[in-house]
C-alpha positions as CSV (number, residue, x, y, z in Angstrom):
1,M,15.7,-50.7,-56.1
2,K,12.6,-50.2,-58.3
3,P,13.3,-48.0,-61.7
4,E,10.8,-45.5,-60.3
5,I,12.2,-45.3,-56.7
6,A,15.4,-44.1,-58.5
7,Q,13.8,-41.7,-60.7
8,L,11.9,-40.5,-57.7
9,I,15.3,-39.9,-55.9
10,E,16.7,-38.3,-59.3
11,I,13.7,-35.8,-59.2
12,S,14.0,-35.0,-55.6
13,R,18.0,-34.2,-55.8
14,F,17.3,-32.2,-59.1
15,Y,14.9,-29.6,-57.2
16,G,16.3,-30.2,-53.9
17,Q,19.9,-28.7,-54.7
18,N,18.1,-25.5,-56.5
19,K,17.4,-22.8,-54.0
20,E,15.4,-21.3,-56.4
21,Y,12.8,-24.1,-56.0
22,V,13.7,-25.6,-52.2
23,I,14.7,-23.7,-49.3
24,A,16.5,-25.5,-46.3
25,G,15.5,-29.0,-47.3
26,G,11.8,-28.3,-47.7
27,G,9.4,-29.5,-50.0
28,N,8.0,-33.1,-50.7
29,T,8.2,-36.1,-53.3
30,S,6.5,-39.4,-53.6
31,Y,5.7,-42.4,-55.9
32,K,3.0,-44.9,-55.9
33,D,1.9,-48.2,-57.5
34,E,-1.3,-50.1,-57.2
35,N,-0.7,-51.1,-53.4
36,T,2.1,-48.9,-52.0
37,I,3.2,-45.1,-51.8
38,W,6.8,-44.2,-51.3
39,I,7.1,-40.8,-49.8
40,K,10.0,-38.7,-48.2
41,S,10.4,-38.8,-44.6
42,S,9.8,-35.9,-42.4
43,G,12.9,-34.1,-41.8
44,Q,14.8,-35.9,-44.7
45,P,15.9,-32.9,-47.3
46,L,15.3,-33.4,-50.8
47,A,18.9,-32.5,-51.7
48,Y,20.2,-35.9,-50.2
49,L,17.4,-38.4,-50.3
50,D,18.3,-41.9,-50.9
51,E,16.2,-44.9,-50.6
52,N,16.9,-45.1,-46.8
53,G,15.1,-41.6,-46.6
54,L,11.9,-43.0,-48.0
55,V,8.9,-44.1,-46.0
56,E,6.8,-47.1,-47.4
57,L,3.1,-46.7,-46.7
58,S,0.0,-49.1,-47.6
59,R,-2.4,-47.1,-50.0
60,E,-5.2,-49.3,-48.7
61,K,-4.7,-48.4,-45.1
62,L,-3.9,-44.8,-46.0
63,R,-7.5,-44.3,-48.2
64,N,-9.1,-45.5,-44.7
65,I,-7.8,-42.2,-42.7
66,S,-10.1,-40.1,-44.9
67,L,-12.9,-42.2,-44.0
68,K,-12.6,-42.0,-40.1
69,K,-13.9,-39.4,-37.9
70,F,-11.2,-37.4,-35.5
71,S,-11.3,-35.3,-32.6
72,D,-12.6,-32.1,-32.9
73,D,-9.8,-30.6,-30.9
74,P,-6.9,-29.6,-33.3
75,V,-4.4,-31.1,-31.2
76,Q,-5.8,-34.1,-30.5
77,R,-6.7,-34.7,-34.0
78,E,-3.3,-33.9,-35.1
79,E,-1.7,-36.7,-32.8
80,E,-4.6,-39.4,-34.0
81,V,-3.6,-38.7,-37.7
82,K,0.1,-38.9,-36.8
83,N,-0.6,-42.5,-35.2
84,D,-2.6,-43.7,-38.0
85,L,0.0,-42.9,-40.6
86,F,2.4,-44.7,-38.5
87,N,0.0,-47.6,-38.5
88,C,0.1,-47.2,-42.3
89,M,3.9,-48.1,-43.0
90,T,4.4,-51.4,-44.2
91,D,8.1,-51.5,-42.1
92,H,8.3,-50.3,-38.2
93,S,11.6,-51.5,-37.7
94,H,12.9,-47.9,-38.2
95,S,12.4,-44.8,-36.6
96,K,11.6,-42.9,-39.7
97,R,8.5,-40.7,-39.8
98,P,5.8,-40.2,-42.6
99,S,5.5,-36.9,-44.0
100,V,2.4,-35.3,-42.9
101,E,1.4,-34.6,-46.3
102,T,1.1,-38.2,-47.2
103,S,-2.3,-38.4,-47.4
104,L,-2.2,-35.3,-49.6
105,H,0.0,-37.3,-52.0
106,E,-2.4,-40.1,-51.9
107,L,-5.2,-38.4,-53.0
108,I,-3.9,-37.4,-56.3
109,K,-3.8,-40.1,-59.0
110,Y,-0.9,-39.6,-60.7
111,R,2.2,-41.9,-59.9
112,F,4.6,-39.1,-59.1
113,V,4.0,-36.1,-57.1
114,V,6.3,-33.2,-56.4
115,H,5.6,-30.5,-54.0
116,L,8.3,-27.7,-53.8
117,H,8.4,-24.1,-52.6
118,P,9.6,-22.1,-55.9
119,T,10.5,-18.5,-54.9
120,L,9.1,-17.0,-58.0
121,I,5.6,-19.1,-57.4
122,N,5.2,-18.1,-54.0
123,G,6.0,-14.6,-55.1
124,V,2.5,-15.1,-56.7
125,L,0.9,-17.0,-54.3
126,C,1.7,-14.4,-51.2
127,S,0.2,-11.7,-53.4
128,R,-3.0,-10.1,-52.6
129,N,-4.1,-10.8,-56.2
130,A,-3.0,-14.8,-56.2
131,K,-6.1,-16.3,-57.1
132,N,-6.9,-13.8,-59.8
133,L,-3.2,-14.3,-61.4
134,I,-3.4,-18.1,-61.3
135,V,-6.5,-18.1,-63.3
136,K,-5.1,-15.5,-66.0
137,L,-2.0,-17.4,-66.1
138,F,-3.0,-20.9,-65.9
139,G,-6.7,-21.2,-66.5
140,E,-8.3,-24.5,-65.8
141,K,-5.3,-26.2,-66.2
142,A,-4.5,-25.3,-62.5
143,L,-6.4,-25.8,-59.0
144,F,-6.1,-23.0,-56.6
145,V,-6.5,-23.7,-53.1
146,P,-7.0,-20.7,-50.4
147,Y,-4.8,-20.9,-47.6
148,T,-5.6,-23.3,-45.3
149,D,-4.0,-24.5,-41.8
150,P,-1.6,-27.5,-42.8
151,G,-2.1,-31.1,-41.3
152,Y,-5.3,-32.8,-41.7
153,T,-7.6,-29.6,-42.1
154,L,-5.4,-29.1,-45.4
155,F,-6.1,-32.9,-46.4
156,K,-10.0,-32.4,-46.1
157,M,-10.0,-29.0,-48.1
158,L,-7.6,-30.7,-51.0
159,E,-9.8,-34.0,-50.7
160,S,-13.1,-31.4,-51.4
161,E,-11.3,-29.3,-54.1
162,I,-9.7,-32.0,-55.9
163,T,-12.8,-34.2,-56.2
164,R,-15.0,-31.2,-57.3
165,Y,-12.0,-30.4,-60.0
166,R,-12.0,-34.5,-61.1
167,D,-16.0,-34.0,-61.7
168,Q,-15.7,-31.0,-63.7
169,N,-12.6,-31.9,-65.7
170,L,-12.8,-35.7,-65.9
171,S,-9.1,-36.0,-64.6
172,D,-7.0,-34.8,-61.7
173,P,-5.2,-31.6,-61.4
174,Q,-1.5,-31.7,-62.5
175,I,-1.1,-28.3,-60.8
176,I,-2.2,-27.5,-57.5
177,F,-1.3,-24.1,-56.2
178,L,-1.6,-23.6,-52.3
179,E,-2.0,-19.9,-51.3
180,N,1.0,-18.9,-49.3
181,H,2.4,-21.9,-49.1
182,G,3.7,-23.5,-52.5
183,S,2.9,-25.9,-55.6
184,F,2.1,-29.5,-56.4
185,V,2.8,-30.9,-59.7
186,S,2.0,-34.3,-60.9
187,A,2.1,-36.6,-63.5
188,D,3.4,-40.3,-64.6
189,S,6.8,-39.4,-65.3
190,I,9.4,-37.0,-64.1
191,E,9.9,-35.8,-67.6
192,E,6.5,-34.5,-67.5
193,I,7.0,-33.3,-64.0
194,R,10.1,-31.2,-65.1
195,N,8.1,-29.9,-68.1
196,I,5.2,-28.7,-66.2
197,Y,7.5,-27.0,-63.7
198,E,9.4,-25.2,-66.6
199,D,6.2,-24.1,-68.1
200,I,5.1,-22.4,-64.9
201,I,8.1,-20.8,-64.6
202,S,8.1,-19.6,-67.8
203,K,4.3,-18.1,-67.5
204,I,5.4,-16.2,-64.9
205,D,8.2,-14.9,-66.0
206,T,6.2,-13.0,-68.5
207,H,4.4,-11.3,-65.7
208,L,7.1,-10.4,-63.2
209,I,10.7,-8.9,-63.5
210,R,13.3,-11.2,-62.1
211,L,15.7,-10.3,-59.3
212,T,18.9,-10.5,-61.3
213,D,21.4,-7.9,-59.8
214,V,21.6,-9.1,-56.1
215,G,25.3,-8.6,-55.5
216,D,27.3,-9.3,-52.3
217,L,28.3,-6.5,-50.0
218,P,31.2,-6.1,-47.8
219,Y,31.4,-7.4,-44.4
220,N,31.0,-4.7,-42.0
221,P,33.9,-4.8,-39.6
222,V,32.1,-3.2,-36.7
223,L,30.6,-6.6,-36.3
224,N,33.8,-7.8,-34.9
225,K,33.0,-6.2,-31.6
226,V,29.1,-6.9,-31.8
227,L,29.0,-10.6,-32.6
228,P,30.7,-12.2,-29.8
229,A,28.7,-10.0,-27.4
230,L,25.7,-11.1,-29.2
231,R,26.4,-14.5,-29.1
232,M,26.7,-14.9,-25.6
233,L,23.8,-12.5,-25.2
234,L,21.6,-14.8,-27.1
235,S,23.1,-18.1,-25.9
236,S,20.9,-19.0,-22.7
237,D,20.0,-22.3,-23.4
238,S,22.7,-23.5,-25.4
239,V,25.8,-22.0,-27.3
240,K,25.0,-20.6,-30.7
241,V,26.6,-20.1,-33.7
242,I,26.2,-17.0,-35.9
243,R,26.1,-16.4,-39.5
244,C,25.9,-13.2,-41.6
245,R,24.8,-12.3,-44.7
246,H,25.2,-8.8,-46.5
247,N,24.0,-8.1,-50.1
248,T,22.3,-5.3,-52.2
249,L,18.7,-7.2,-51.9
250,I,18.9,-6.8,-48.1
251,A,20.1,-3.7,-48.0
252,K,17.1,-2.4,-49.7
253,Y,15.1,-3.5,-46.6
254,Y,17.3,-2.4,-43.7
255,Q,17.5,1.5,-44.5
256,N,14.9,2.4,-42.0
257,Q,11.8,1.1,-40.1
258,Q,9.5,1.6,-43.0
259,E,11.4,-0.7,-45.7
260,F,11.7,-3.2,-42.8
261,H,8.5,-3.6,-42.1
262,K,7.9,-4.8,-45.7
263,I,10.2,-8.1,-44.4
264,S,8.9,-8.2,-41.1
265,L,6.0,-10.7,-40.7
266,P,5.7,-14.6,-42.2
267,L,4.5,-15.4,-45.6
268,T,4.8,-19.5,-45.6
269,P,5.0,-21.8,-42.9
270,D,8.4,-22.5,-43.9
271,I,9.5,-19.1,-42.4
272,I,7.7,-19.9,-39.2
273,V,9.6,-23.1,-38.8
274,Y,13.2,-21.8,-39.2
275,C,12.7,-18.0,-38.2
276,K,9.7,-18.1,-36.0
277,T,7.1,-15.1,-36.6
278,R,8.9,-11.9,-35.8
279,Y,12.5,-10.5,-36.3
280,L,14.5,-7.9,-34.4
281,Y,15.4,-4.8,-36.2
282,I,18.5,-2.5,-35.3
283,E,18.6,0.9,-37.0
284,Q,21.1,2.5,-34.8
285,S,24.4,1.0,-36.3
286,S,27.0,4.0,-36.5
287,S,29.0,1.8,-33.9
288,A,29.6,-1.1,-32.4
289,E,28.6,0.7,-29.1
290,K,25.3,1.9,-30.3
291,I,24.5,-1.9,-32.0
292,L,24.7,-3.2,-28.6
293,E,23.0,-0.7,-26.8
294,S,19.9,-1.0,-28.8
295,I,20.2,-4.9,-28.8
296,K,20.2,-4.9,-25.1
297,S,17.6,-2.5,-24.9
298,L,15.2,-4.1,-27.2
299,L,15.9,-7.9,-26.5
300,P,13.8,-8.0,-23.1
301,R,10.6,-6.0,-24.7
302,F,11.2,-8.4,-27.6
303,Q,11.3,-11.8,-25.6
304,N,8.4,-10.4,-23.1
305,E,6.2,-9.8,-26.4
306,Y,6.9,-12.8,-28.3
307,G,8.1,-15.5,-25.6
308,Y,11.3,-16.5,-27.4
309,L,14.7,-14.4,-28.2
310,P,15.3,-13.7,-31.9
311,A,16.9,-16.4,-34.4
312,V,17.1,-13.2,-37.0
313,I,18.5,-9.6,-36.5
314,I,18.5,-7.1,-39.4
315,I,21.3,-4.6,-38.7
316,K,21.5,-1.4,-40.6
317,N,24.4,-1.1,-43.1
318,A,25.5,-4.7,-41.8
319,G,22.8,-7.3,-43.2
320,V,21.1,-9.9,-41.7
321,I,22.3,-12.3,-38.7
322,A,20.9,-15.6,-37.9
323,L,21.6,-17.3,-34.9
324,S,21.1,-21.1,-34.5
325,R,22.6,-24.1,-32.6
326,S,24.7,-25.2,-35.8
327,V,26.2,-23.6,-38.9
328,A,24.0,-25.5,-41.0
329,S,20.8,-24.5,-39.3
330,A,22.1,-21.1,-39.0
331,E,23.1,-21.1,-42.9
332,A,19.2,-22.6,-43.4
333,I,17.5,-19.4,-41.5
334,L,19.4,-17.1,-43.5
335,D,18.4,-19.1,-46.9
336,V,14.7,-19.0,-45.3
337,Y,14.6,-15.3,-44.6
338,E,16.4,-14.2,-47.7
339,D,13.8,-16.0,-49.6
340,L,11.2,-14.0,-47.6
341,I,12.7,-10.8,-48.7
342,K,12.6,-12.2,-52.6
343,V,9.0,-13.3,-52.1
344,S,8.0,-9.9,-50.5
345,Y,9.4,-8.2,-53.3
346,Y,7.8,-10.3,-56.0
347,S,4.5,-10.1,-54.3
348,S,4.8,-6.5,-54.0
349,L,4.8,-6.5,-58.1
350,C,1.5,-8.8,-57.8
351,G,-0.8,-6.4,-56.4
352,G,0.9,-6.2,-52.8
353,T,2.0,-8.8,-50.3
354,K,-0.4,-11.0,-48.2
355,T,0.9,-12.0,-45.2
356,L,0.0,-15.0,-42.8
357,T,-2.4,-13.7,-40.0
358,P,-1.4,-13.8,-36.3
359,D,-3.6,-17.2,-35.9
360,Q,-2.2,-18.8,-39.0
361,S,1.4,-18.0,-37.8
362,A,0.2,-19.1,-34.0
363,F,-1.0,-22.4,-35.5
364,I,2.4,-23.1,-37.7
365,D,4.4,-22.2,-34.7
366,K,2.9,-24.5,-31.9
367,W,2.0,-27.5,-34.6
368,E,3.7,-30.7,-33.4
369,V,4.5,-31.6,-36.7
370,E,6.6,-28.5,-37.6
371,N,8.2,-28.8,-34.0
372,Y,9.4,-32.1,-34.9
373,R,10.8,-30.5,-38.4
374,R,12.6,-27.9,-36.3
375,K,14.3,-30.1,-34.0
376,V,15.5,-32.3,-37.0
377,A,17.0,-29.2,-38.8
378,Q,18.8,-28.2,-35.3
379,S,20.0,-31.8,-34.0
380,T,23.8,-32.3,-34.3
381,G,23.4,-35.8,-32.6
382,Q,25.2,-36.9,-29.0
383,W,26.0,-33.8,-27.5
384,N,29.8,-33.2,-26.3
385,R,32.1,-30.5,-24.9
386,M,33.0,-29.3,-28.5
387,E,29.8,-29.2,-29.8
388,N,29.2,-25.7,-32.0
389,R,32.4,-24.6,-30.5
390,I,34.5,-22.5,-32.5
391,A,38.2,-23.2,-32.6
392,I,41.2,-22.1,-34.6
393,V,44.4,-24.5,-35.1
394,T,47.5,-22.9,-36.4
395,G,49.5,-24.9,-38.7
396,G,46.5,-26.9,-39.0
397,A,47.1,-28.1,-42.7
398,Q,49.2,-31.0,-41.9
399,G,50.9,-33.0,-39.0
400,F,49.8,-32.6,-35.5
401,G,47.5,-29.6,-36.3
402,A,45.8,-31.5,-39.0
403,G,45.1,-34.3,-36.5
404,I,43.9,-31.7,-34.2
405,A,41.6,-29.8,-36.5
406,E,40.3,-33.0,-37.9
407,A,39.5,-34.5,-34.3
408,L,37.9,-31.2,-33.1
409,F,35.8,-31.2,-36.5
410,R,34.7,-34.8,-35.9
411,L,33.5,-34.0,-32.7
412,N,31.1,-31.0,-34.3
413,A,33.4,-28.2,-33.4
414,N,33.4,-25.5,-36.5
415,V,37.2,-25.4,-37.1
416,V,39.5,-23.2,-39.0
417,V,42.4,-24.0,-40.1
418,A,45.2,-21.4,-40.3
419,D,48.4,-22.2,-42.3
420,L,50.8,-20.7,-44.6
421,N,50.3,-23.6,-47.0
422,E,47.6,-22.4,-48.9
423,E,47.1,-25.5,-51.5
424,T,47.5,-28.1,-48.6
425,G,45.0,-26.3,-46.2
426,I,42.3,-26.0,-49.2
427,K,42.5,-29.4,-50.0
428,F,42.4,-30.9,-46.1
429,V,39.4,-28.8,-45.7
430,K,37.4,-30.0,-48.6
431,G,38.4,-33.3,-47.3
432,L,36.8,-32.6,-43.9
433,Q,33.6,-31.4,-45.5
434,S,33.3,-33.9,-48.0
435,Q,30.5,-35.5,-45.8
436,V,27.3,-33.7,-45.1
437,S,27.8,-32.1,-41.4
438,K,25.9,-29.7,-39.6
439,N,29.4,-28.1,-38.5
440,K,32.0,-26.2,-41.0
441,A,35.4,-26.2,-41.5
442,V,37.2,-23.2,-43.3
443,F,40.8,-22.3,-44.4
444,F,42.5,-19.1,-43.9
445,R,45.9,-18.3,-45.0
446,T,47.9,-17.0,-42.1
447,D,51.9,-16.3,-41.3
448,V,51.8,-16.4,-37.3
449,S,55.0,-14.7,-37.2
450,D,53.3,-11.4,-39.1
451,P,50.6,-9.8,-36.0
452,E,48.5,-8.2,-38.8
453,S,48.1,-11.8,-40.3
454,V,47.0,-13.1,-36.9
455,K,44.7,-10.4,-36.1
456,N,43.0,-10.8,-39.7
457,L,42.5,-14.6,-38.8
458,I,40.8,-13.8,-35.8
459,E,38.6,-11.2,-37.3
460,K,37.8,-13.5,-40.3
461,T,36.8,-16.3,-37.7
462,V,34.3,-14.1,-36.1
463,G,32.6,-13.1,-39.0
464,E,32.5,-16.4,-40.1
465,F,31.1,-17.8,-36.7
466,G,30.7,-14.9,-34.3
467,G,33.0,-15.7,-31.9
468,L,36.0,-17.9,-30.6
469,D,36.0,-20.8,-28.1
470,L,39.5,-22.4,-28.7
471,I,42.7,-21.4,-30.3
472,V,45.4,-24.2,-30.3
473,S,48.8,-22.3,-31.3
474,N,50.3,-25.1,-32.9
475,A,52.3,-23.5,-36.0
476,G,55.9,-24.2,-35.6
477,I,59.5,-25.2,-37.2
478,L,62.2,-26.7,-36.0
479,K,65.7,-26.5,-37.7
480,A,68.3,-28.5,-35.5
481,G,71.9,-27.3,-35.3
482,G,74.7,-26.3,-32.9
483,L,76.0,-22.5,-32.3
484,D,78.5,-22.9,-35.3
485,E,75.5,-24.1,-37.4
486,I,72.2,-21.9,-36.6
487,E,72.5,-18.4,-38.2
488,P,70.9,-15.3,-36.6
489,E,68.2,-15.0,-39.6
490,M,67.1,-18.7,-38.8
491,F,67.2,-18.2,-35.2
492,A,65.2,-15.2,-35.6
493,R,62.6,-17.0,-37.7
494,T,62.4,-19.9,-35.4
495,T,61.5,-17.6,-32.7
496,G,59.3,-15.3,-34.4
497,I,57.1,-18.5,-35.5
498,N,57.3,-20.9,-32.3
499,Y,57.4,-17.7,-29.5
500,S,56.3,-14.6,-31.1
501,G,53.4,-16.4,-33.2
502,Y,52.2,-17.5,-29.9
503,F,51.9,-14.2,-28.4
504,Y,50.2,-12.9,-31.4
505,C,47.3,-15.7,-31.1
506,A,47.1,-15.1,-27.7
507,K,46.9,-11.5,-27.6
508,Y,44.0,-11.4,-30.6
509,A,42.3,-14.1,-29.6
510,S,41.9,-12.9,-25.9
511,E,40.3,-9.8,-27.3
512,V,37.3,-11.7,-28.4
513,M,36.9,-14.1,-25.6
514,K,36.9,-11.2,-23.1
515,I,34.2,-9.6,-25.1
516,Q,32.2,-12.8,-24.6
517,N,33.2,-13.2,-20.8
518,H,32.0,-9.7,-20.4
519,E,28.2,-10.7,-21.4
520,K,28.2,-14.3,-20.0
521,P,30.9,-14.2,-17.1
522,E,30.5,-18.1,-16.1
523,Y,31.6,-18.8,-19.7
524,F,34.9,-20.4,-20.4
525,T,37.3,-20.2,-23.3
526,D,40.8,-21.9,-23.9
527,I,44.2,-20.6,-25.4
528,I,46.4,-23.9,-25.8
529,Q,49.8,-23.8,-26.8
530,I,51.3,-26.8,-28.6
531,N,54.6,-27.0,-27.0
532,S,57.4,-29.9,-26.8
533,K,59.2,-31.8,-24.4
534,S,62.2,-29.5,-25.5
535,G,60.2,-26.7,-23.5
536,L,60.7,-28.9,-20.4
537,R,64.2,-29.4,-20.4
538,G,67.1,-28.7,-22.7
539,S,67.6,-30.1,-26.2
540,N,71.5,-30.8,-27.4
541,K,72.2,-28.7,-30.7
542,N,68.6,-27.8,-30.8
543,F,68.8,-24.4,-29.0
544,A,66.7,-22.5,-31.1
545,Y,63.6,-24.4,-30.9
546,A,64.1,-25.6,-27.1
547,G,64.7,-21.8,-26.4
548,A,61.7,-20.6,-28.0
549,K,59.6,-23.4,-26.5
550,F,61.0,-22.7,-22.9
551,G,59.8,-19.1,-23.3
552,G,56.3,-20.3,-24.4
553,I,55.9,-22.0,-21.1
554,G,56.7,-18.6,-19.5
555,L,54.0,-16.9,-21.7
556,T,51.4,-19.8,-20.9
557,Q,52.2,-19.1,-17.1
558,S,51.9,-15.2,-17.4
559,F,48.9,-14.9,-19.8
560,A,47.2,-17.7,-17.3
561,L,47.7,-15.4,-14.5
562,E,46.5,-12.2,-16.6
563,L,43.3,-14.0,-18.4
564,A,42.0,-16.1,-15.4
565,P,39.7,-13.4,-14.2
566,F,38.1,-13.7,-17.7
567,R,37.6,-17.4,-17.6
568,I,40.1,-17.9,-20.2
569,K,42.4,-20.8,-19.7
570,V,46.0,-20.8,-20.9
571,N,47.4,-24.0,-21.0
572,S,50.6,-26.0,-23.0
573,I,50.9,-29.3,-24.1
574,C,54.3,-30.8,-24.3
575,P,54.4,-33.7,-26.5
576,G,57.1,-36.2,-26.8
577,N,58.6,-36.9,-30.4
578,F,55.9,-37.8,-32.8
579,Y,58.3,-40.0,-35.2
580,E,55.3,-41.0,-37.5
581,G,55.2,-37.3,-38.4
582,P,56.8,-35.7,-41.2
583,L,58.9,-33.3,-38.8
584,W,60.7,-36.5,-38.1
585,S,60.2,-39.0,-40.8
586,D,60.6,-36.9,-43.8
587,P,63.2,-38.7,-46.1
588,K,64.7,-35.3,-47.4
589,T,64.2,-32.9,-44.4
590,G,63.3,-34.9,-41.5
591,L,64.6,-34.7,-38.2
592,F,66.1,-38.1,-38.3
593,V,67.9,-37.2,-41.3
594,Q,68.9,-33.7,-39.5
595,Y,70.2,-35.5,-36.6
596,L,72.2,-38.0,-38.8
597,N,74.0,-35.3,-40.6
598,T,74.9,-33.1,-37.8
599,G,76.1,-35.9,-35.6
600,K,73.6,-35.2,-32.8
601,V,73.5,-39.2,-32.1
602,P,77.1,-40.4,-31.6
603,G,77.5,-43.7,-33.5
604,A,74.6,-43.6,-35.6
605,K,75.0,-44.4,-39.3
606,T,71.4,-44.7,-40.4
607,I,68.0,-43.3,-40.0
608,E,67.3,-46.1,-38.1
609,D,69.9,-46.0,-35.7
610,V,68.7,-42.4,-34.9
611,K,65.2,-43.4,-34.3
612,K,66.2,-47.0,-32.3
613,F,68.4,-44.3,-30.0
614,Y,65.4,-41.9,-29.5
615,E,62.7,-44.7,-29.0
616,E,65.1,-46.5,-26.3
617,Q,65.0,-43.2,-24.1
618,V,61.2,-43.4,-23.7
619,P,60.2,-45.6,-20.8
620,M,56.9,-46.4,-22.8
621,K,59.2,-47.2,-25.8
622,R,57.5,-45.4,-28.7
623,G,57.1,-42.1,-30.0
624,C,54.1,-39.8,-29.0
625,R,51.1,-40.3,-30.9
626,L,48.5,-38.1,-32.2
627,E,45.7,-39.6,-30.3
628,D,48.0,-39.1,-26.9
629,V,47.7,-35.3,-27.8
630,I,44.2,-35.1,-28.7
631,K,43.3,-36.8,-25.2
632,A,45.6,-34.2,-23.4
633,L,43.7,-31.4,-25.4
634,L,40.4,-32.7,-24.4
635,Y,41.4,-33.0,-20.9
636,I,42.2,-29.3,-20.8
637,I,39.4,-28.1,-22.4
638,D,36.8,-30.5,-20.0
639,Q,38.5,-29.4,-17.1
640,E,37.7,-25.7,-15.4
641,Y,40.0,-25.5,-12.6
642,E,43.6,-26.1,-14.0
643,T,45.6,-23.1,-15.8
644,G,48.9,-22.1,-16.6
645,Q,50.2,-25.6,-17.1
646,A,52.6,-27.6,-18.8
647,V,51.3,-31.1,-19.5
648,P,53.7,-33.4,-20.5
649,V,52.7,-36.3,-23.1
650,T,56.1,-38.0,-23.3
651,G,55.4,-41.5,-22.5
652,G,57.5,-41.1,-19.4
653,Q,60.3,-39.3,-21.0
654,V,59.9,-36.0,-19.1
655,M,58.7,-36.5,-15.5
656,L,57.9,-33.2,-13.6
657,G,59.3,-32.9,-10.2
């Protein structure tokens, strides 16, 4: 890697990971030598830029673009320019797309160009007094360009303005401010670029009072009944995820229609890309019923007027709600919309806010380049049944539960890991999230034997993602022993976790699932209990566990009958012995040790004797494995006709007659 490319990646990540400079992966950076320019590819976030995210183009071919005559039709012209940019690439073996700004970066003679959308800078650039303020603060050091539609039109405008500046100052501008858009800073080193940006922010700081007291406000529990319904109402084309944000800044603008009007129109192209051009405001928020009544009343009018469903909903006393195809894109929507609020606030201190005109907004909204960015931002890869679904796995921090949680997460589901073991659970979730992904995993400490703890788990899940599609009731304990060994306390504890815990999960999860079904009657959800082969036949000196599991199948069949009208499928999976897991193999507390010590296996003298005894009872001559359970789980979720079933995964050890 060229040292300059490493420096380009360094400066890109430096600004890309700071939300005061870049929101939702926006911005662009480049480096050029005599013959070649390297620029961030379209849709690639600055925060994670690496060498693979750069596009390499011929500068000679790029210069020829400015000499060509293109169509007068804007759509045809942009297509022609896009094709010419592709032809300038030095390597066509990959699918990367050159940034539409490539020709702008080529115009500037400095080696490094960093284009950002800093909140504070845009507070000035989105004001009615932007040009006067820029001249006052920066004089001839900076070039100010009035708002121009992006793409070829902006390129030609900048070409003219830079040429004029060059003639007057005998150099290129190192600072370019684009009204209602952002800033370009250029230099021959990344150190100088950092210094220039620091100087810009410092000068603006002398003119504005920064927002410093923005604090989080509590989650409004009224949303527990609103979000699942809203999720279905707005999931016409694909299942959505909901993210909420509530803080003191947002609260300043949701009190009434007059305040909301100040944040009701787009200020920059990025806002349109992520949030569209209009946002839904709900003032009647005293109850879930009032909120839903308002939403159902306003949604048809909103869609008829603007031609799309809202991506952003502002609810008085509850905050901002973003809906999208993934957690990552919903979070980006929240970031961009909160940035709109901040920019509106700052611009109001600079002589008033200047929003984009309807024609300017329409151009951005329909522009092929921005629609490409939008698709990249929302894409989650190859679709599967669990894509963007919301799942809870109890006992999900280790063993079968962790395996199930990880499998669901790898299938792009949003996963809540619920477990008593907080340290292990947090570490496990951190491992899942170690790679950049568009879905999300979270940990909530939960005691399934406590109904309030389970109820809280469900409410937190709704607050985190907006609904619930699947709960896997996996948490359980097993203490082997006969009648003369198991005390009442242990029996009650085993029953409380293995049997009552399943009831609590089904009770509170089904409440959310019913709300979703009410708004979308064809929508299926799942409650799945991880049972055991011990729930299908008696287990010698293991009655506490087996009894709870037998009872669990009774619950499954009963729940299935009750919940079928709501398209809630309820099934159990009955795995055989998972010999590799800690339940069996733990050298101190595992079942092999327990069964050896209690004499459950006649004649066994070692742990290996016990293990061999149990393996010999399985026709497939091995224990159940995680992948066996995952296949059964995905089958149950995928099918829409079976409910109330106890699916054996026992290698033939237990066969249903």
